[in-house]
C-alpha positions as CSV (number, residue, x, y, z in Angstrom):
1,M,57.1,109.6,112.6
2,P,59.2,109.0,115.5
3,E,59.1,110.5,118.9
4,R,61.7,113.3,119.8
5,L,64.6,112.1,121.5
6,E,65.3,113.4,124.7
7,P,67.9,113.1,127.7
8,G,67.1,110.0,129.6
9,M,65.7,107.8,126.9
10,L,67.1,104.2,126.4
11,I,68.2,103.8,122.9
12,S,70.0,101.2,120.7
13,T,71.3,101.0,117.2
14,N,71.5,98.5,114.7
15,Y,75.2,97.8,115.5
16,S,75.5,98.7,119.4
17,G,73.5,99.5,122.7
18,P,71.6,99.6,124.9
19,Y,72.4,103.1,125.8
20,R,71.0,106.1,127.8
21,I,70.7,109.6,126.4
22,K,72.7,112.1,128.1
23,R,72.5,115.2,125.4
24,V,71.1,115.5,122.2
25,E,72.8,118.3,120.1
26,R,70.6,119.4,117.1
27,G,70.9,121.5,113.7
28,C,74.4,120.6,113.3
29,T,75.6,120.7,109.5
30,C,79.4,119.5,110.0
31,P,80.9,117.5,107.6
32,F,81.7,113.8,107.9
33,Y,84.9,113.3,109.7
34,I,86.8,111.4,106.9
35,D,85.8,114.1,104.5
36,E,87.4,116.6,106.6
37,I,90.4,114.6,107.1
38,N,90.8,114.2,103.1
39,E,89.3,117.3,101.7
40,R,90.6,120.8,101.9
41,N,87.0,122.0,101.9
42,P,84.7,119.5,102.9
43,P,81.0,119.5,102.0
44,R,78.1,120.7,104.6
45,Q,75.9,118.0,105.6
46,P,72.0,118.6,105.8
47,P,71.0,119.3,109.2
48,H,71.6,116.2,111.7
49,I,72.0,115.6,115.4
50,H,75.0,114.3,117.6
51,I,73.8,112.3,120.7
52,V,75.8,112.2,123.8
53,L,75.3,108.4,125.6
54,T,76.2,106.5,128.6
55,R,75.4,102.7,129.3
56,P,71.8,102.1,131.0
57,D,73.2,102.4,134.4
58,G,75.2,105.8,133.6
59,T,78.7,105.0,133.4
60,G,80.8,105.3,130.2
61,H,80.6,107.8,127.8
62,F,79.8,107.5,123.8
63,W,78.4,109.4,121.1
64,I,76.7,109.0,117.7
65,S,76.4,111.3,115.1
66,H,75.3,112.5,111.5
67,F,71.5,110.8,112.3
68,D,68.4,112.5,110.8
69,E,66.2,112.7,113.9
70,G,63.0,112.6,111.8
71,T,63.8,109.2,110.4
72,L,66.6,107.9,112.9
73,L,68.5,106.9,110.0
74,S,72.1,107.9,109.3
75,L,72.8,110.5,106.8
76,D,73.9,109.0,103.2
77,K,78.1,108.9,103.5
78,S,80.2,110.7,101.1
79,Y,83.8,109.0,100.5
80,C,86.4,111.7,99.9
81,G,83.6,113.7,98.2
82,L,83.6,111.3,95.1
83,K,81.1,108.7,95.6
84,S,77.9,108.3,97.9
85,K,76.6,105.3,99.7
86,P,73.2,105.5,101.4
87,G,73.1,105.8,105.1
88,Y,72.0,102.3,106.7
89,D,72.6,102.7,110.3
90,R,69.3,103.2,112.5
91,I,68.5,104.1,116.1
92,Y,65.7,102.2,117.8
93,I,63.9,103.6,120.8
94,M,63.7,101.2,123.3
95,E,60.8,100.9,126.0
96,Q,61.9,103.2,128.7
97,D,62.5,101.7,132.3
98,M,61.8,105.0,134.1
99,P,60.0,108.5,133.3
100,V,61.9,110.8,131.0
101,Q,61.8,114.4,131.5
102,M,59.5,116.5,129.1
103,S,57.7,113.5,127.8
104,L,54.7,114.4,129.6
105,F,54.2,117.5,127.4
């Protein structure tokens, strides 16, 4: 099982990065944004995380969302509630370049 994501950690995804975690929001069940746009009552998603990120040097402001923290995989994606495709995006924890708060406990 991957370690818990914490502010200060360096991560990348299979499509971009590296990033430094600024904040992790846990326990969200919000619908996918495309479902919110296209459906009157979009389905809630399983608990997932949203991550606020910067570049490794602390500049920029980015976010990634709808990932399962236990597997570091994106949730299955639903398109207008009609068909579902397995999530294939992945978060990779990179070698850390400095101590990370809470990593000692």
